[in-house]
C-alpha positions in Angstrom: 15.1 -6.2 9.3 14.0 -7.1 12.8 17.6 -7.3 13.7 18.2 -3.7 12.5 15.2 -2.5 14.5 16.4 -4.3 17.6 19.9 -2.7 17.2 18.4 0.7 16.7 16.2 0.4 19.9 19.3 -0.8 21.8 21.3 2.2 20.7 18.4 4.6 21.7 18.1 2.8 25.0 21.8 3.1 25.7 21.7 6.8 25.0 18.7 7.3 27.3 20.3 5.3 30.0 23.3 7.7 29.8 21.0 10.6 30.1 21.6 11.8 26.5 18.7 13.8 25.2 18.2 15.2 21.7 18.5 18.9 21.2 15.2 20.8 21.5 15.4 22.2 17.9 15.8 18.6 16.6 12.7 17.5 18.5 10.7 20.5 17.1 11.9 19.8 13.6 10.8 16.2 13.8 7.4 17.3 15.1 7.0 19.7 12.2 7.9 17.0 9.7 5.4 14.6 11.2 2.8 17.3 11.1 3.4 18.1 7.4 3.4 14.4 6.5 0.1 14.0 8.3 -1.4 16.9 6.5 -0.4 15.5 3.1 -1.7 12.0 4.1 -5.0 13.5 5.2 -5.3 15.4 2.0 -4.7 12.3 -0.1 -7.3 10.3 1.8 -10.0 12.1 -0.3 -8.4 10.7 -3.4 -5.4 11.1 -5.7 -4.0 14.6 -6.2 -1.2 16.4 -7.9 1.5 18.1 -5.9 0.1 21.6 -6.8 -3.4 20.5 -5.7 -2.0 19.2 -2.4 0.0 22.4 -1.9 -3.1 24.5 -2.6 -5.2 22.5 -0.2 -2.8 22.5 2.7 -1.7 26.1 2.0 2.0 25.3 1.6 4.6 26.1 -1.0 4.8 23.7 -4.0 8.5 23.1 -3.5 8.1 22.0 0.1 5.2 19.8 -0.7 7.1 18.2 -3.6 10.0 17.4 -1.3 7.7 15.7 1.2 5.7 13.8 -1.4 8.8 12.5 -3.2 10.2 11.5 0.2 7.0 9.7 1.0 7.2 8.0 -2.4 10.8 6.9 -1.7 9.6 5.2 1.5 6.6 3.6 -0.1 3.9 5.8 1.5 2.5 7.2 -1.7 2.6 6.1 -5.3 2.1 8.0 -8.6 -1.0 7.3 -10.6 -2.2 8.9 -13.8 -0.4 11.9 -15.3 -2.4 15.0 -16.0 -0.8 18.1 -17.7 2.7 16.9 -16.7 1.8 16.2 -13.1 1.3 12.8 -11.5 -1.7 12.3 -9.2 -0.3 10.7 -6.1 -2.3 8.4 -3.9 -1.7 6.8 -0.5 -0.3 3.2 -0.5 -2.3 0.8 1.7 -0.6 0.0 5.0 1.8 -2.8 4.8 2.5 -2.1 1.1 5.6 0.0 1.8 9.3 -0.9 1.2 
């Protein structure tokens, strides 16, 4: 895994050295994604919540929140807990517990 990270950093460094910069819209999209993930993470710090509860609390459509929560699950940032009325209550995974 460390080898993959080193290879990735090397690629990024080579591109930077050549003066290649990402497009502005890509940078903005990445910033927006990080902002949404941070909002969801902050929301879950108070305790486990369902996707509709998270969506309501951060004032965002349920479908978008579902996509982000499930992506966070895929990468080991959240995990489902108990199920209530057909919805899992998601909670944050302790740092270092990811995949």
